[in-house]
C-alpha positions, 0 to 999 in steps of 0.5 A, spaced: 752 652 647 750 660 646 754 663 651 751 671 653 755 675 658 749 678 664 750 685 661 748 682 654 742 678 657 739 684 661 740 688 655 735 683 650 731 682 656 729 690 657 729 690 648 724 683 650 720 688 654 719 693 650 717 689 644 712 686 649 709 693 651 709 696 644 707 690 640 701 687 644 695 688 640 689 691 646 693 697 648 692 704 645 699 705 642 697 699 638 698 702 629 693 698 625 694 690 624 701 691 628 702 684 630 703 681 637 710 679 638 708 675 645 710 668 642 716 670 638 719 674 645 717 668 650 721 663 644 727 669 644 727 669 651 728 661 652 734 662 647 737 669 650 736 668 657 739 663 662 735 663 668 727 660 668 726 669 672 724 671 664 719 666 663 715 668 670 717 675 669 714 675 660 708 671 664 707 676 669 708 682 664 702 679 659 697 677 665 698 685 666 697 688 659 691 684 659 688 686 665 690 694 664 687 692 657 680 690 659 681 694 666 683 701 663 681 700 655 675 697 655 678 691 652 674 685 651 677 679 657 673 674 653 679 670 651 683 671 657 685 663 660 690 660 663 691 656 658 695 662 656 701 659 661 703 653 659 702 655 652 708 661 653 712 656 657 712 652 651 715 656 647 719 659 653 722 651 654 723 649 646 727 656 645 731 654 652 732 647 648 735 650 642 741 653 646 744 647 648 744 646 640 746 653 638 745 653 630 742 656 624 739 649 622 735 642 623 735 645 631 733 651 631 727 648 625 725 642 630 724 647 636 721 653 633 716 648 630 715 643 636 714 650 640 709 653 635 705 647 635 704 645 643 704 653 644 697 652 639 694 646 642 695 649 648 693 656 648 687 654 641 685 647 645 685 651 652 681 656 650 676 652 645 675 645 650 676 648 657 674 656 657 666 654 657 664 659 652 662 654 647 656 650 648 658 644 644 666 642 642 667 637 638 675 635 634 672 637 627 669 645 629 676 645 633 681 643 627 677 648 623 679 655 627 686 651 627 686 651 620 683 658 621 687 662 625 694 658 626 697 660 620 696 668 621 701 666 628 705 662 625 707 668 619 707 673 624 711 668 629 717 667 623 716 674 621 719 676 629 724 670 628 727 672 621 728 679 624 730 677 630 736 673 626 737 678 621 739 682 627 743 677 631 747 674 625 749 683 624 750 684 631 755 678 630 758 680 623 760 686 627 762 685 632 767 679 630 769 685 625 770 689 631 774 685 634 778 682 629 781 690 628 783 691 635 790 691 637 792 689 645 794 696 646 787 699 644 783 695 646 786 697 653 785 703 652 778 702 651 
C-alpha cells in the first residue's frame, strides 16, 4: 500500500489543484489545444490522497471553475450537467482502489481502465441520455459518439498519468539515493 505523510499529501493536493486550475479547458489562461487534466487529477487524488475530502474539494473546484467560465468568460454551459459528479467519483474510487494494490503492473491498468470506462459512461452517457439536449437518443448514436470522442479522453489521461509516473519514479529514486548517502549524524544535523 502506498503510504504518504500528511505533508506530502498536502503538497500533492495543492499541485493537483493548481494543475486543474491551469489545465481546465475553458479559461483565459488556456493555451491553444491544451489538455484538460481533470480526469487524471481525480484518479491521482484517489491514489495519493487518503480521505474522501479531496474528492469533494476537487468536485467543488471543478464546478466553480465551470460556473465561473460560464458566468464571467461567456463560455457556453451547454455541456454542464450533474453527470460529472458520478463520472469524477468513479475515477477517484478507481484510484483509491489501486492504493491497496500498489504496483506498476496489472492493478494499475485494471483500475485506470475501469475508472476511464465508468467515467466515460457516466459523463457522456449521462449527457447524451439525460440532458434533454437530444431529441432522439439511441444506443447506436451513443456508440458513434463514444467511438468519436472517447479515444481523445484516453489519450489525455494516459499522457497525464504517464507524466505523473515519471515524476513519481524520479522522486522515489532521488529520495532513495539521498537517504542511502545520509549517515545518522548527517541526518540529525538536517
